[in-house]
Structure formats: structure tokens, C-alpha cells
N, C-alpha and C positions, 0 to 999 in steps of 0.2 A: 278663717279665714274672708273677709271680703274677696271677690276676686277670685278669689282658686276654683279649678276645676276639681270638680271631685271624678270617681267614678263613671257615673252614671251619665254626666255632660258630656265628658270625652265618647262615650259609644251611643249617645241619644242621635237617634237617623236627622239628615235632613231630607228634609222633600224635594224634591228635584220639581221643574215644572212640567206637567203633563204635555206627554210628545206622542202624535198619534202617527201611523207607522212602524211601530215595533214587532218584531217577529218575532211569535213563538218559537220556542227553544226548540220544537223539534224539528223547522225547516231552517233552523240557523246552521251556518256552517263556517269554516275558519282558513281562511284564503290565506298564503305564502306568496307577496310578491317583492318585485326588488324594483329600486330606482337608485338615480349617484350614491344617494346615503346609504343604501345596501338592502338588508332584507327585512321585512316589516309586515304583519302580521293583519289583517283589517278583516272585521264579522261582514258576510255578504250573504245571500238568499241562493238558492239552487242555483240560481240565472247569474251569480255571480256579480250580483249588483252590491251595492254597500249599506246596509243596513243598520237600523239603531236597534239595542238589545238593552235587556233587562234580568240582569242573575238572576234574579229572584224567584225567576217562574221556570229554570230549568234546577239540576240537581245531580251530584255527585263531581264527577272530574270538572264535567263543562260547566258546570256554576263556577268552583273555583279557579277555572279560567277568565271566566268573563267578570269574576268580581276581581280579578287581578288586572283585567285588563280597563275595563270601568274604574280603578284606584289611577289607576297612569293617565287616562285621559283626564281627570278630575285634576291630578299634578301639572298637567300641560297647558290646562287651560288656566293656571293660577298663576303659572308663569310667562313672562316674553322671552321669546329665544330670537334673535335676531338672524341666527344664522342656521339654525333649523326649521322642518316643518312638521310644525307638535303636533298634526291632525295624524301623524301617521306613529305607531307602535315598533320601532327599532328593536330587533335580536340584539345587536352588538350594545344597547343598553337596557337590556331585559331579557337579559338569555335565560333566566328562570321560567318562562310563559312556554318554553318547548318544552320542559319535562310535563308541564299541565296538556296542552296540546297535546301531548303524546298520549297522553291515561283520555282523552277523550274521544280519540278516534276522527276526527271531525275535520283533519287538515286537509286541504287542496292547492294545486297548484292556479298558477295564474290560468290554466285550460280547461280547471274544475274538476282535475283529473285526483283522485284520493294519493296521498303524500303517506307513506308507512316508513318504521322505525329500523333501523338493522341493528342487529344484538352485536355486544361485543363492541371495544375502541379500537376505534383504526389511525394509519398512521401516514401522517402526508409528506410525501419526499420531493424534492426537489430536484429534479435531474439536468445535469449542463449533456448533451452530447454536440455533435458537428454534422452538419448538412450541408450536403452535396452541391445545392443553390446557395451555396456560400462562401464566401474567402473562406481558406486554409484555418486564418486565423480571426476565426467568428463561432462564435457554441450559442445555441440554443436552448433559450429554462424552459422546462414543462414541471408543470405541478400534478403528482402522482397521490392517487388514493390506494394505498394499500391494507386491502382487511380481508383478514383471516390468514395472510401471505400471499393473498389474490391481488396482479393489481384492475384496477375496476377503473378507472376516468384517469383524462389525462388533462391540460390547461383548457380545450373547448366543452369539454362537459361538470367539468367541477367547478361551484360556488361557494363561496364559504360561507355562512350564516352569522357565527360571532367563532368567538373566542372558544370552543369548545363543539361546534357542530359545522356537518361542511352538506352540501345537498348535489348526490350526482342522482342523474335519471329522478326516477319518482320514489327515489330513498334518501333518507338524511342518516348519515353516520356520527356517531359521536369521537371525536378524537382525541388523543392528547390535548392538554389546554397550550395555544395557539400565540396568547399572548394577547396584550389590550392593542395592537395591532393589528390584529385576525382580517378585516377586512380590507387591509391593503397588500395580500399576502397575493393576492393575482398580480400585480403589478411584477411580479416575479419571474412571468412567462415572457417571454419573447426571447430577439434577441441581443446579445452582448459582442463586443468586441473580445477577445479574452486575456487580450491587458486589461480590462475592469472588472476577471473575474473576482482578485482581489477583496476588492471593495464592497462586488457586491455581498459577497459573503459575507464579508463582513458588517453591515448593513443586515442582511439577516437574522446572521449571530446577539448581534445585537439588539434587535429590537421584535422577535416571534422567540417561541419557545418551542420545545414538543415537533418541528423539523428535522428532516436526517438528510442530508445531500451525499446524490452519486454522482459522482465525475472521474470517469475512466475508471482504474480500479483503485484510486485513491480511498482509503480509511479517513475518518475523521475522529482527532483525537483531542480529548480534552487535557490543555499543558498546564504549563502551573502560570500562574499570573503573569502580567508583563509591566513594568512601569511606565508610564508615558514619561517623557525626557522632556524637562522641562526645558525650552527654546525662549530662544530672542529675535525677535526679527525687526530689522532695521527699513522700516515702510517706506521711509524717503527723505530726503532734504531737500526744503521747501526753499523758491527765491530769495526768502530770507536768509540762508545759511544753515535754518533751523534744522533738527534733529526729531523726527517722528518714529517713536518707536515702541514695540507692547510686548506684552507677555504672552507665549502659548506654550500649547505642548503639541507635539508629533510625537507618530509610531512610526517602526520602520514599515518599509512595503507600500505605506502610505504618502502620497503628495501633501504638503500642509497646510492645503489650501478646502482640501477633502475635511482636514480632523478639525479643521475651524468652525465648517461650515453646518457638518454634521455630528449627532450625538452616538460618538462609536465609544459603548459601553465593550464589545466582545470585538477583539480581533484574530480575524482569519487570515492564514498564511499558506500559500502551495510547498511544501518542503518536498521535491522532486526527487533526491539521495536517498529516503524513505519511503516514499509513495503515498504520506498524507498528506490530509487538510490540518492543521495543526491549529486551536483554536484556543482562545488567554483571554480568561477575564481582564480588562485595562485598569490600572489604577491610578488614578490622577493624584496630584497635589494639589493644593489650596495657588492659585492664580491672586488672590488676596494677599497673602501673605509675600509672594513672590513680587509683587509691585508695591509692597510696604519693604521688602529688604531694598528694591530699586530705587526708589523715593527714598531711601534714607542717604544711599549709596549717591546717590547724583545731589543733595542736598550737602552732603561734605566739601563738596569743589566750590561751592557757591559764595564761601567766604574773601572778603577781596573786590570782589567785582562791581562794580558799577549796578544800582538799581535801571536796567535797560533793559531791553529786547534780547540780548547779549545772553545777559543770565537768568534769561525765563523757563521756568517752571512749570509746566502745567501738565495734570494728571485729569483726562475721564473719561468716560466707556470706550472712547476710542484707543488710550492709551498715552503714552507719555508725550509732548514736546519741549524741546528742549532749545534753548538758545544755542548760538553760535560758539560764542565762548567760553559757555558750560559745558558743551556737548566736548568740547575740542579738552578742556580738562577732564572731564571725565573719562572721556577713550582712555588719553595720554596717560592717567591711573590705575583706572581700572582693567583695562583690555585682558590684563591678565586672568583676574579674576572672573571675568564675566564666560571667556573663553573656558573654565574648569567648571563653572555653574550652568552655563547651560550650552546648550548647541547656539550656533550662531545662522540663522536667515539674513540674506540682504547685505552679504558685508563690501560685496561691489559698489556698495553708493558711498561707501567712504572715505574716498580718493581724499577730499577736502579736510579728515579731520588725521590725514599720514599713516590710514591705515587701509590694507590693499588686498582684494582677493588676488590672488596669484595663480598662475596656473605654471608648474615644473618644468623644466626640458631636463630630459635624463641622458647623463651624455656616459658615453662606456668604454673605458678601453680592457678586452679581455682577450685572455689566452683559452686553450683548454687542454683543459685537467683529466684525471682517472675521472669520469663519470658527474664533474662538472665543469663550469668554467670563472677563471679566477682573473683579476683585476684589480683596475679601480672603477669608482663612480662616482661621479658629481652631479649634481641639481645645480643648472641654471636657474635662479627665481630674480625676476625682473633686472635682468644684466647683471647679475650677481650670482659667483658661482661658491657653490658650496660641498662639503665634503657629505655623502649620500648619509653617514650615520650620526654628522653635527645635527641637520636637518633632524633625522627621528628625533634623539636628545632632544634639540629644543621644542619639537611640536610634541612631544608625549611631557612635558615637563611645564609649560606654556600654550599649546593648541595655537602658536601662532615662532614664526622666524621673526628674530630681528634686524632687519636691514640696516648700511651701513649710513644712512641719510637719513635714521632716526624711524624711519616708517615700519611699519609690522607688517607681514604680508599674514595670511589666515588663508592658509590652501586648505583641499579638498581630501576629509578626515579619512576618505574611501579611497582614495589613490595613496595615503600615506599608508594607511593600513595594508595596502596591496604592496607596497613596498618594503613592508615588514614580514609578510610572508617569502616574498623571492629572494633576499639578499638576506646575505649573516655573513659575519668575520671573519675573516682570512690572514692571519698575520696579520701586514698591513697595510691590506684592503678588503676586498668581497671575494666571495665566490655565490656561485649560482648554478642551482641541482641543473642534470641538462634536462630532464620532464620538467622544468617548468621554464624553458624557449619559449613556447608558444602564445604564454601571459608576458613573457619580456622583451618580443618580440613588438606587443600590441602601446608600450610602455617607451620606446624608445623615439628618438626624432627623426621624420622621416631619411634625413640629409646621415644618418649617424654611419660606421662602419659596419658592416655588415661579416664581413666576411670569417671572421674568429666564430660566426654562429653557421658556416654554410654546410658545413658536414653533419650539424647535426638536424638545421632544417630540411636538408636532407632526406635523411630517417623518416624525419614525421611527414611530410608530404610525399614519402616512401606509401604511407599508408593509404591516402587518398584515390594511387593509381592501383591497386592492388584488382580492383575490378577489371580494368580495359587488358591487366595481365594472360598470358596465355595462359589455358589447363596445364596440370602440371599431372606428371602421369607418377604414378604410386605401385608397385608391384605386388599388389594383392589381390583376392579372389573378390571380385565383386565391381559392382558401379558407384562411385561417389553418385548423388543428388547433386542439381546447380550448388544447391544454399552450402552442402558438403564440401565440393570443388571449392569453392570462395575462405572458407572456414579453413582448407588444407594451405592455400597461399598466406593468408594470414599467419596461419603456423610456424612456415615456415618462414615466411619475412622475419616472424621474429626472432629463428631458430638464424638466420644468417646475421643479426645485429646482437646477437647476444642477448636477450632482452626477454625478461618475462611475463607473461599474461597469463587472465582466466578465461577458459572456455565454458562461459556461462548460457549455453542455447537452455533453451525449453525444455522440459523432461520430454525424452521421446524421439528428438531428432538428432540422433545418433553423434553424438560428443564420442562414445567410442572406435566406432569407427574412424574418426575423424584423424584421434589422436593414434589408432593403430596405423593407419596411412604414414602419417610423417614422420612414426619413428620404421617403417619398414623403407622409405625414403632414404631415411639416414644410414640405416645400417644392412638392407641388400642391398643396395646402390656402392656404397662404398665395399664393400665385403667382395662384388663385383668387378673392382680394381685391385681388388687388395690390401687394400687400407683396415687398419685395426686400428679398433676402439673401445673403449674401459663400457663396462656398461651401463644401462639404465635404472633406476630405482624406482618403483610402482609402489604405491600406499594407498592403502583403501582401508575400509570397513568390509570386517571376516567376511559379512553377507554378501559380497560383490567377489570375491576370488574366483567361484567356481564362474559364474559371467565374464571375469575377463579370459579367462581360458578357454571358455568355450566359444570366445567371440577372436583370442588367437588362433583355437586349433581352423575355426572356420573362416577367414579372412585373410589369416598371413602364417597359412603352416610352415612355411622357410624360417619365421622368425623364433630364435632359439629361446628359451623362458626356462626359469627356475622360479615355483613355489618356495620359500622359506616362511613354510608356516610346520606346527606338529611338531610333534618328536623327534621325527627323523630329518629334521632342516641340515641342512649341509651349506654356509653362507660360503667355502672357498669352492665350492663343486659352481655352485650359486656363481659367482664372481666371474665363472669363465662361459657364460652367458651372453645373451643382448640384452636380457629385460629381465629382474629381478621383481619378482610382485609378493608384496608383503604386507600384516594390517598395521594400525597404528598403534595397537596393543603390544603386538610383536615387536616392534620400533622403540618402543617407548620401555619394553623390558631385558633388549637387546642394544640396547645404544652404545656401550663402547667397540662392539662389534661394525657400526654400522658406520663411526666418524671416522675409522680409517681409511678406508677405498675413500677415489678422487671418483665420482660417477661423468656420465655424459648428460644424464637428465634424472632431475628429482620432479614426481611426479606428483601429485596430491589429487586421486579422484573423493571426491564428495568432498570437499576441501574446507566447507563450514566446519570442520573437526577441528582445525588450529584458528576456530575465530575469537579467541581468549589470545592473548600476547604472552599473557603469564601461567597457562597451564602447563602441567611437564609434556604434553602433547609436542607443544606447540613448541617449549624450550628444548625438544630433542630434536625436532623436524630443522627450527634452525640452525643446527647444528651438522648438518650436513652438508657435505662438500659435491659441489657439479659445476660443470659450463654451466649450462640448461638448469632454468626451472618453469613446473607448468602446474597449473590448477586447471579440477576440472569439479566445475560444481553446478546444479542449475539455480541454486542460493546461492549465491558469495555473501549477501546481507540478509540476516535474517531481523535482525532486533535493531543498533544503535551501529555508526563510524569507528567507534572499538573493534569492530569486526574487518573493515576495512582496510584500518591502517596494520592489524596484526595479519593480512593476505598478504598486501605490499610488500610487508617488513620481510617475508617468505621470498614475493617474486623478483620486486626490484627493493635492495635493502637503502641504495641509497637516495628513494625520495622521496621521501619525508623526515627522516631523521629521525630522535628519539620518541617515544607513546608521550614524555609532556610537551617536546615541542608539536604534534600532531593534535592534543588535547588544544596546546596553549591558540593555535594559528587556526586553526578549522574542527575540531568536535563543540567547542565550550563554542563559539562564535554562533556557531550554526543551532546547538542544542537549545542555547542559554537565549541567545541573545535573534533569533533567527535572522542570521548575517548569510542574504540572499548575494552577497558578492564572493563569500567565501566559500558558500557552493557552490558557484554559478564554477571558481575558478579551481574546487575539488574535481568536479566532477567534468572539467576538459580537463586536467591533470589527466586521469585514470581513464579518461573513453577509449585511447588507441589501444589501450591492454585491457581490455573486456569484451569478448565478445559475443553478444546475447541475441539469437535469434529468438524473435516469437512464432508460437503457429502461425498466427493470425500472418508474419510477415511472409513465411515460407509456404502457405498454403498450396500455390500453383503447382509445387515440386510434391507436392503429398498427394498419396492414395486416398482414396475415400475411409479408407480399414488398414491399423498398422496392426499386428500382432506378435509378440513378446515370450518370447519362455526367461522367468526368475528363476534359476535356481541357488536354492539356501540349503549351507550343509547342517547337516544336526550338530545338536551339540551331540557331548562325549554321554552325557549321562541317558538323554533321550537315545542316542543311536544303540546303546546298551541296552534300552528298557526294548528298542522297534527288536533287536536281534533277539532278544530272549522271548519276546512273544510271536517273531517271526518263525524263530524255530520248533516252537511247540508247535505252529497250525500247519507248517509243513508235512512236520512228521507224523504229526496226527491224521491228518487227509490223506497222506498218501495209505494210511493203514485203512481208511474208510473208505475211499474209492476201492481201494483192492476186493475191500468185502462186499460195500452194498453199492458200487457202480456210479459212475458220473453223477446221474441220474437224478438217484437217492441223496449226491449230496451236497445240491445248489444250496441250500438255506445254511451247511454251516459253512460253503465256501462265501456267501455271504456276509456272515456275521465274523469270518475270519479277514476276510477285504477291509470292511466295515472299520472292524479296531484298528488295522493294520495305520489305514487311512488317519483313523484319531491321533496314533499316536505319532504319524509323519506333519503332523498339522498344526495339531492342539494337544501336545502330549498332557499341558494340565491336567484334563479330564482324567488321563487314567495314571495320576501321577500323585493324585490328590495336592496338586497343585507346586510341588514340590521341582517338578521342571518346567520353564517357561520356554516358551514356542519364539526359535529363530524367524521362523516366517511372519508371527504376526509383529517382531522388532521389526523385519522388513515393509513388512506393508505397512503399516504405523508413518516410517520413514517414509516412501512414497507418498502416503496420504496427507502426511504431511507438506512436502517438497509441494506437490501439487497444487492444495489448497494456497499458501503463499502465493504461488503464481497464478492465482483467480480460474484454475479449472477446477471443477465439480469432479467426485467420482464415484461410481457404483462398484458396490463390493456384492458377491454373491460368494456365498459359502453353504454346505450342507449340513452345517451342525449349528444348534441353535444356541451352544459352548461358545460359539466362535463371535456372534453376534453379540454377546453378551460382554465379553472381555473385551474385544475389540470397541465396542461402545465405550465400555469404562477407559481405555486409552484414550481414544479421544476427548472425551471429555475431560481427562485430567489436564488435558493438552490445549482446551479451548478452542478445538472445533468445530464446529455446531455442525450436526448431522440429525436424521431421521432415521429408525427400525421400521423393520416389517415382514412378518412371519403369519405362518398360515393362522395364527388365530388374532392376528390383527383387524381388526372392523375397520377402524378410519382412514380406510386407504387413500381415497380420494384426495382429502385433505393433506395429508400427509405427502401425494404426489407435487400438491399445488406449491405445499409450503415447500419442497424441494425443487421445483421449476422455477418458482418467483421470486426465494427471498434468498438476499446475495449476502446472507450468513451460514446459512444449511448448505455446506458444502460436500458431504459424502450424508448417498443413501444406502443401509448396509439390509441385506435383505436374504431369505433362503433361494436357491438356484428354484425351486420348483414353484417359491407364489411368486419371484419377480419375472417367470416365464409366461406368463399370460396378461394381456391386456392393459400396459404399462406403456405410457410413454412419456418418455425421460430425459428426451432432446438436452434438458441446459447441461447435461453431463457429455466431457469426451477422454472421461479416463473409464474400463471398465478392469477388474480387477477382481478374476478366476482364485480364491482361494484352495479351494482344497481340487481343484482337479478330476473329474470323473469320468468312463467312457464316455458316458451318454455326449455326443457332440452334437445332436441335435438339439440338446437342452440347451448347452453349453449358445450354441450359437441364436437362439431363442433369447437369450438372457440379453445378450450383446447388441439385440435388435431391439430391444426397450431404447435404445439408445442410438443407434443406426437408423433414423426411420428420416420418412419426409419430412422437412421441419429443420432439421441437420446440416448447419452450417460452416463444422467445422470435422475437422479429421478426427475419429474416433482409434485411440490408440487401447489397445488389449493386451491387459498381462496376465498371465500364468504364473501362480505360484508352486515351483514344483521341488520335495523336498530331494533334494541329492540319494542316492544308494537306497531307493526305497520304493515303494509299489510305485507310488506317484509317477516317478520318471518310468517306471518297465511300463504301466499302463498307455504311456504315453505314445513310446516303441510302440507297441502292439500297436496301440491305434495308428498310425502310421501304416505299418504293415497291413492290417484291415480294413485301410479306410472305407474302399469302397463297399466290402458291408455292411461297415457301421449309418453310412449316409444314405445306404439302402434301403438295411432291414430292421437295423435297434432305431426305437424310438421311444426303448424305458429301461432304468436298470435290473428291471428282470428278465428284461427281453437279455440285454448284453450278458447276467450272471449264461441264462444258457447255451449260448451258443460257443461257449469259452469249451474247449477241450482239453483233455488230463495233460496233454504238453502244455498248450496255456497256462493252465492253473501250474505246473513244475518250475517254467519258466519266470511265474511272477512271485513266487514264492519261496524260489531254488535262492 
């Protein structure tokens, strides 16, 4: 047909005007330049001067690049764009050119230095840190480039090219897609007040993808969607009495104007209670539909009004303008519906329409009950007195309170919600928990009678005075460090006031010795004056029994204790001691025996064992009778707030009421609605009763290195296997040494010791996986606790099977880790990953592999899984982390199977320490140094 283009018309060449100055393809280079619009490409000669080019004179990848650039130039010449310099080819619009220029190898920077491309996909991370040169409430944002788990660049060196590429130095890195606004990402570099952090993060996650965030130790969690609240904004009442209002959307934790001014598609909030950055996609309703509903609702009240300004109804892009008389009718009839449908803003402007934004005054008349205050509560609203529960009922139904003059009081919903959390119905009045007193005092009028609160206030203010109290004496062997003395003061204060608490110090800070010091003060001090106290019950995982025994024997040998465990347990005999040690399993199996006695203390070590209030273990613990209660845990909350409720249901049962109440007042508002008021109140409520010090808080009180032995009991099946093999080797070696002599028996001694060590540490290897290693279970518990608290760990072992099994355990629990053996080739990459990757928390390696040439200062926990007597090798391994650049105290733990060859070797080590330190440098030398008496002692 006439006018239609065919195949040959479309591809026919259009000749360009002849131009002089074309550079031959062999002399042409491509330069990467920047201006305020972003990064762009330019064809230049060897001296960096812009030149014309003809793609037809080139070939290969360069030809493809020049042809694409030529086509873009033609397009730009055909379009008039007043906002963009059309002479430049910007990479944010033409990112595909990077793939072509990469293949050409012709790219240069502004100084004509060659630019290369890195392999793999890099990651962009935004770090928020504090700067000593700025106020404490300011943060500094810094973009970081992470490539192959190594941090390469920061804010000053990193330049964004487009959505998928960045430049660092003379290398271009491909990144995960950053989003359409990638070139604006550099705006996040710089300082901002901490109060603006949630706004900054909400902008980041709304407009950028592929960017991770690091702020303190908080994890980023992508949670369920959040529905933006539909809000009604009373803008103003103008000079004619007309009301200006409009519909908008609001989000929790963000100012209304911020949500109106910015396109927030993802809301980012800080959850301090769970140490997370919570990111939610925002779902918005239809503003048009809401305006339609409002328009209809307002029009219903125009009937009978004269057609004048008082009946005006006007709607434009700025919202509604409603005449004075129509507005009065509308608000009079529809306020209830409006408060149910919308969150109201600007209600203080409605006095002319008999709608008041009121601030109630709380009046109380309370007396002391058991664990609570009880009496009457009134609210004064605009001079009128209401009972507290009348106000709560009216507000729940109407979202306002009706006043006697016909006006309606709109109250702050957050204030009303707090009243609902604090006050409970009690007979004809109200009651308030003792534990809510600090929050209650914030609400009552300044001139209110605080006499009923005096006793409770003294208790809470006493916590603040502990730092100035004199050092307490405890009849123990050893000296408490300063922070441990502070812990003892806190424990003693709880004891004096019969309050439960959780000692939640970081792993390795001495929770055990602080608890022993408290018990020693109570029992040994009382015993000295002839007092008679009931025993205390200490419950723990089985793996900790021997460690408690060892610490009691070491620090307080005068304390009488009994271990209630095993077939020969006797509760009647145990009740005659100061302290009974038992396990959670033993308690659960013998709960009827334990519910009868009234203990002085019930103490839970590793109290996360009762994190679920519905489990049989928790139910058993809650049936125990005691005057005092104490929990010990380095990780009191691991996953959710339900664990906090279960813990305090044990410690202070009156604090939260039923689990349903806790869920309604705290857990659901915080989890589902990110209610910061509820979170703040919850944190304030439990704060006095949880003592948690981290390593960095007490660094000045700690030595550079702390070493500790962790004893583990073998299981019955493991012990049976161990004894069978020990007896065999003992008898066989006696005969062989008697026949051949000690010198010719070295190889068989080594074989015997190696097998017994395997049975003691990793019995799975010698039992075809029918026996599970208790030591392995303890190691995983320790590694998990360390990881939850942000500590990286090194694990050294002599057996490859240990690495394989522990690696599988860590993978099952989602704990990031790397492994290294003698066969590992990419050691540098593994070290780099462990040192720089926040998610890699554990490094597993053989003792010999990890002993030389590695710098692993990111770790501050070292676990020797199967100790050997080569002290030099162990010391060398520990020194992988305790090197120049280490700014943390390093804690080293040796796991030792009790009543095994390992325990005997440690004893032999101590006895021959000088010899080992000076002479022995290898396993073979260690074997050769053994005498016949030593062998008999180890295997006997």
C-alpha cells in the first residue's frame, strides 16, 4: 500500500554530512566522566579531547559500543529536553553501554587512567555509626562497598554509576539492582539526628533496593504489610467560620507532614525490645473513595439550609471547604462516625463547633494492697469529673467523651491506651500493679497526693542509689571485679525487697560467681549467728551440673550442697543442705516431690528453658514454692515477647497478669502495630529487674584474656563405651609395656589415647552415630548464645568428624559459619569472609590448620573442643584472635569430658607445666615424654 514502509525502507542508510576530524578506531578511547546529572561516557582521543567517531571503521565489541552511542546521539538530537544536557550520554539512562564498554577494554577515567571491571556481584551497605566529634544523639551514615565479603570502599571513594554499577578507585563493580533512584543514594552519606533515623530508613527502603543497613547490632527483618491509617485533617477555621479539612494517610512513628510530603512505600521502624529494624510494605487506601464518602456525608446535612456561604461546600485538590452552619451540623451529627473511621488531626481547631481537644487530669485515691495499689480513679476533663472506666468505655465506643454542655471531648488516643494498660477493675474501684508505679507517677497531676506511693517509690529510687552504696562483703574465696560487686549489690537489693530478677550479663562475665556470692552472704552469714534457713533449689541443663559443682568447691567450699541427679538421688538428704542442684528434666520427672518443700530461692540457670509458658518444664517450674526467685541467662529473650512474659511470670507473677492480658496490652500492639508507646512502657517496666552488662560496658575491669574450663558429663551409653575401651587398652598396654618396654609401645599408646579422646568428645564416630555427644550439644548452645549476643567464635578441634557434625548443627540453626581443614585451598577468602561478613559468626578449623599464619581478630570467643596436652599448639591457636588489632577481651573455653582421659591430661598438664612449656612442641614429643606411671595414671 502507498505510504507503508517495507523492510528495505526501514534499514536503508541515511547519509550524514561529511565531517572532518574523525579519529581512527585504533586511536579512540571512551572516557567516564561525572557532572551534577551523574556519570556519562564520552569518545576521546589519547589526550582526553572529545572527538567525533564513525563506528563503521571499527570492529568487534568497540564497533557495537560506538554504534549504540551513535544511535543515542541521533535520538538526543531529535528531542528537545530543557532539563537535560543532550550532548552527554548518561549511564543512568543507558546502563547497557557498560556491558559493551566492558567488552571493548577502552574505558578511561577523567585522568585517562584505565578502568577495569571486577568479577562477581558486590553489595552496597549503609552503616550508621556514632562520631565522637558530634553530639551523642547524632549518627553518621556511610555507604560501604562489600565485594567477596571484604569491605572495599566508604563514602568518600564510592561513586554510583547507575542502578547496577558503582565505581571504586579504578574498578567498576556490578551490584544488586539499587532501584531507579540509584544516583541519589549518595545523599545518605552524612550526619543526621538520631530522631530522624526512622524517616531516613523509610526513604531508603521506599526508593532503593539491594541496599542493606547496619546500625548497632540490629537485624533487618522484613515483616508483614502495614495498612496506612486513613486520617482526617482539620486544617483551619477561616475568618468566615468555614472549616477546611481533607483526607490523608498516616503511618505509625512518622509525622503526618512527612507522610504527606514523601512517597513512603515501605515503613522502617526500630524495635529496641527485639533489636531489629522492622521493614513493612505500606498499603494505602483510596483517597478518592474517602473524599467521595466525605462529600456524600456532608451533603446529607445541607437540606434546609439557605443557599449562602454558611451552606457552602467546595472541593478541590486542597480538600474541602465547608460553610460555618453546614460544618456545625456535619460535626454535630457525624463526629462519632468520623472518629471511628478516621484518625483525627487538628481537633483543637474545632472549639467553635463544640468539639474540644481535651487533656484530662488524673485524680487518684489509693491505698496499699499486696503487690498493688487499690482505690478510686477519676479524670477531670474540661472541669468535669468522670470515673476512669466511664471514660475508657465512652472512648472505646465513640472515640470521644460527651460533656454536660453538649460538646464532645476528643482525647489523645495514646494517653487513653496507656490508662487502659495501667488500671484494672477491682471490686468497685481500680487497682494498679506495684510494678506500674513509675509510669503512673508520670500521669498524675503535679499536686496529687503521692503519700500512698511513698513505699513503692522508695523501692524504685533505691535502684538508682546502688552505685553509691558501699561494697558488700561475701564469704567467698576470690575477689569480685568491680562490675561483679555492682551485680552483687543489685542481687542483694532484690533479696531485701523480695523481688525477682534476671541476671543477664554477657557470656563469660561471671554470672555464676555473682550468684554464689549472694547465696554465701545469705547462708553463711546467717549460719554464723545461728539462723536456720530453708534450702534453695538451683535448676539447670544437665551439662552445667559439674561446672556449678566445680565453682562452688572453688569459691565457696563452706556451702553445703547436694546434687539431685542420677539413680542414687535422695531429696530428703538434699533438703538438709544449703543448696540443691538439679536439672530441668529431673524436676519435670519428679515434680510431685518438689512441690512439697518451701525453698528460700528457686534459681533458674539458662532460664530460656522456660521461654514458652505452655511447656511442661515451665508449668513445673511455676508450681514451685519459694520466698525468692532468680533467673540467670545470657539470652533471656531469643525470639519474641512471649518469652519475656514467661520469664516474668516466674520472677514476679503480679507484673503482667494473664498471658492474654500481656498479649492484648503489649505483645500484639508491639508486633502487629509497632506501638512504640507500649514498647517504651514495657521496657521501662522490666528494666529494674534485668541486669545486663556487655563486654564493652566493663572492658576496663577485664584482663586481655580470660580462660575457663567447661566440664561436660558423658551420657550413660557413652560412659559404658568409654569404660569398655579404656579397660581394654589399660590391660593391653600393661602387658605390652611389660613385654616390649615403654619405648617400643609409643605407637600403641598414641592409638589408645586417640580412640579414647574420640569416644570422650565425638562418640558418634565410634558408635556408628548411635551415641550423641553431650559435649557437641554444649558447644552448640554456647555458640548460639555467643552469636545471638553478637560475638564471633573460633572452634578448634583435632578431628574432621567434629567439623562436619558441628557444621551440620550450625547450618540447621541458621548460624553462618565457615570451615577450614588441611585440604582447604581458599584460606584467604574464608578469613576475609569471617573478618568482614556480619552473618558469618563461627569459624571451625582443625588445631593444626588454624595454628599458623591467620589473623582472626573479629572473634572474641575461642572454644577448644577436644584439648590435647600440646599447650604450645593451643596457645598458638588462641593467638589467632588475641593479636595486634584486637580491641576486645578474648574468652577461651576448653570443653572437657568429666572422668575421661581429657580431665586426666589437664591434671597432668598442670603437674608438668614447666616441662610442657619448655620442651614439648608436638604431639609425638608429648607421647615420648610419658612415663609408665603416667600411662597407668591416664588409663587407670
